[in-house]
N, C-alpha and C positions, 0 to 999 in steps of 0.2 A: 442552479442547475447548468446555465452556462458556462459558468466557470469549470466545471466537472468536464466538460467535453474534451479540452485539451488533454487531460488524462487518460480518457478512454481512449482516444486517437493513439497517444503514445503506447497503450497497452497493445492495441491491433499491431501497430509498428514494431513492437519488440516482438510479439510472436511472429510476424512475417520476416523479421531480420533475422531470427535464429534459424528460420526453417525454410525460407523462400528459394526455391532453385531458381537459377538464372532464365529469365523471360518474363514472369508476370510483374507488372509494376507494384511498388510497395510505397506505403506511406512512412516518412522517416521523420521523426519527431525533431523540432528545431530545439536550441537552448530555451530554459524558461524565459517566457516572454516573447520568443520568437515562433513565426508560424512553421508549420510541418510542410515538407516538401515531398513529391513523389517522385521515385528514382525507379530505374529498370533492375528487373531481377538480378543481373551482373554486379550491379554496383551494390546492391544490398548484400550480396552474398560477399563482398569484399569487406563489409562492415563487420562480420564475424571476429571473434577475438584472434589475434594472431599468436596467441600463447596458450596453453591448455587450461582449461578450468581448474581453479584452485579449491582446496577443501573449505576456505573461507567462502567462496560463492556458492557451495553447495550447502553449506551449515547456515548460511543466511537465509537462502530460499525456504530451506527445510524449517527454520524458526518462523520465518515470517509468515508462513501460511497459518499456523495456530493463532500467531498472534494478531493477523487481519480478522480471523474467525472471530476472535473474542469482540474485536471493535464492531463486527456486525451484529452479534448478540447484544451488545450494550444498546446499539442504534436501535434494533428493532424493539425495542421496550419504549423509545421515545413516542410514537404516533398514539399511544392509548394512554400515556403517563404525563407527557410533558404540557406545561401550561403555556410556556413560552413559544409563540412560532419560530423564534429564531432556534431555539433549541431542536426543534422539528426537522427545520431546514438544514442544519448541520447533520442531524443523522440521515436525512435522506442522502446528503451529498456523500456522507461516508458509504452508506450503502452501494450507491451508483459507482463510486470510483473502487472500492475494495474489493467488491465481489467479483469484478472481472479482472483485477489484480491476482487474486487468489488463482484464476483459471490459469493466466500467464505463467506463475510460478510453479504451479503444478505441472504444466506442460514443459517449461523447462527441467523440471527435477526429473521428468519421465525420461527426456532426451539424454540427459546427463548422469543418469544411474544412481539418483537419490531419491527416487520416489518411494523406496522402502525404507529409508532411514529411520530409525527410531527419534520421535522427536526429543530434543531437549527437555528437560523439567520445565514446564510453562511458566511455574511461580518464579523461577529465576530469570525469566527473560525481563529485559527493562520493561517497565511501565504497565506490566499484566496487574488487573484487577485480582484480589484476593477472591476464594469463594465466598467470604463473609461479606464483602464490599459488593459482589454481584447479587447477593440476597438481599441485601440492604437496598440496593438500587431498585431491584424488581419489587419490593414492598413499599416504596416511594411513590408518591403521587404530587402532582402540582407543582408549586415553587420548590418544595423539598427534592423532589426529583430533579428539577432543572439544576439547582446547586450541585447535588451529587454528581449528576452525568457530566456537568461542564469540569468538575475538579477532575473526575475518574477520566474523562477522554483526554484532557490535557496532559496529564500524567503518561497515558497511554501513548499519545502522539509523540511526546517527548521521549519516550523509549524507542520508539520506531526510528526517530531521527538519531538516537545513538547506536542504534543496529546498523542503519545506512551509512552513518559516518566510520565505522569499524569496517565494513567491507569495502568502501570506497579506499581505505589505507591498505588493506590486505589483499583484496581480490583483484582477479586478473580477468575475469569476462568481461566482454563489453557490454553484452545484453544486461547483465547484472548491474552493471555500473551505471547505465541509462536508467535501469528501473530503481535504483537507489536514488538517483539524482531527481526521479519523478517523485518518489516517496518524500523527499525532503520538501522539494516545491509544493505538493499539494498539502502534506500534512502541516506546514509550516502556516499556510494560509487558513488553514483549521484551526489552528491554534490561536491565531488572531483574532478570527471571528468569534471562539469561545471567550477568548479574554474580554472581548468587547461587549459579551452577554453579561457580564459581572459588574458592568459599570452602572 
């Protein structure tokens, strides 16, 4: 859980950077592996994107919300079904990180006119588990659950990394760029942990 704290701080910072008026202090995330720092509201306001938000930014945020929600649904199955404490620990980390991230994305979408966009076909998003796979996971228990959870979550996280890479190459918004970088950092670490459980 300690490793999840920098990401939660990032979420607080991104929400503050996008909306903070000059005056109050704001926590600004450092680069991956570097500490956050506190800046005044005027400097934080200057960190807003210097160019208009692009359709790629809005699409990324609108698609990442249901993508994260599925990760939370899968993770919520682990406490009662997982045999490996490592699987339960990863599931707890996912819940701790991605729940606050959804709130940040929804807030950003509300500010940028994307709150009511129809979501893309969920099945077409990279890494999404199919209804049959979700049902299979919900019916599994013990080591069988662990193996399937690890496989599905690695694929799910790799899909999120693909989406983050896409928006970093075509998006323009600073907040979304920092959010995507956070996704890459936290979900890459999760993938390493999940792969370690297979050994």
